[in-house]
C-alpha positions, 0 to 999 in steps of 0.5 A: 831386654834392650829394644835393639836385641828384639828379634821383631825389631829389624834394622831400621824401625819406623814409628807408626801411630795406630788408633785402636779401640779400648777393647784392643789395647785391652787384649794387647796388654792381655797378651803382654800380661800373660807372658809376663806372668808365664815367662818373667818377660813382658811383652810390649804393644810394639812387639805383640803388633810387630810379631803380628805383622810378621805372621802375616808376612808369613801367611803372604798376605796382600791387599789386592782386591781388599776395599773394607778392613773387615775384608782384610781381617777375614783374609787373615782369619781364612789364611790361618785357618788354611795354614792350620788345617794344612798343618794338621794342626802344628 
C-alpha cells in the first residue's frame, strides 16, 4: 500500500517523534505482525499509532483537567468500556 493511499494519512501528514519504551514498541510490532500473518498486509508503527489517535477522536476524548499521562490513560480505558457497555459489546 502506498503512503498516499493509507486511510490513516490525511491530506497533510506531520512528523511526530514519540519516545516509547521497549515493551510499547514490541506491542506495536506485534500488532503489525499479527495483521501481516492474518491478512497478508503489515501495518507500520505509524499506521497503528494514527489508528489509535483516530479511535480516541471517535471517543470524543479531551485533555480537560488532565495533569498526568496516567489520568489520560484511565480516561481512555473508561471511554472504551463505557462505549462497549452502551453498545452491547459491539
